[in-house]
C-alpha positions, 0 to 999 in steps of 0.5 A: 513487532508487526508482520505484514503479508501482501497479496494482489499485484500482477500485470495489467494493460494501461487503463486497467485496475488492480487491487492490493491487500495487506494483512497485519498481525502484531501489537498495536496494529489497530492504532497505527497508521498503515499505508502503501509505498512503491519503488520503481527500478532505479528510483527511491521508494516513495509514498503512495497512500496512507490511512490512519485508524480513524480513516484519514487518508493521504495520497501522492499527487500522482495517484490522486483520483485513481487510487483508493486506500481503505482499512478494516480495523476488525480484520487488520487489513489495508487495501489499495484499489488502483484504477486507470493504471499507467506505465509509470505506476509500474513498481514493487508495492510495499505495505507499511505500518508506522512506528508506534510507542516502542514498536518500530515501523514495519514493511511487507515483502513487496508485490510487483505491479507491472503496467504494460501494453 
C-alpha cells in the first residue's frame, strides 16, 4: 500500500499563487506515476496533472501554462505550483499514485483550495 500526505492549499484571491505538496510512503512509490486531481462541489473528480518517474508530464487543458507539477524521487514527494489562479480552480485537490504491479492506486485525504475575491 501507498500512503499519501498532502500539505498546502488554502484561500487566495484571483491571480494569486499556491503550492501543494504530497509526501508518499510505501512500496514502489519511486516507480509509479504520481499526480493531482481535483473535485469541485457538485462535479466529478478530474485530472489536473500527472508526472512519471522519468519526469514526463501531462496537464489538463484548463491548467496548462499556469500549473507546474514536479517530483523528487529521492524524497518521494510530488508538488503542484499553481499560478494565476482563477475562481474555477476552487476545489478539493487530491494527491494520487497509479496502480503498479499488485499495489492498487492510492489517494490522499484532499486539501481545499479556494480562489475568491
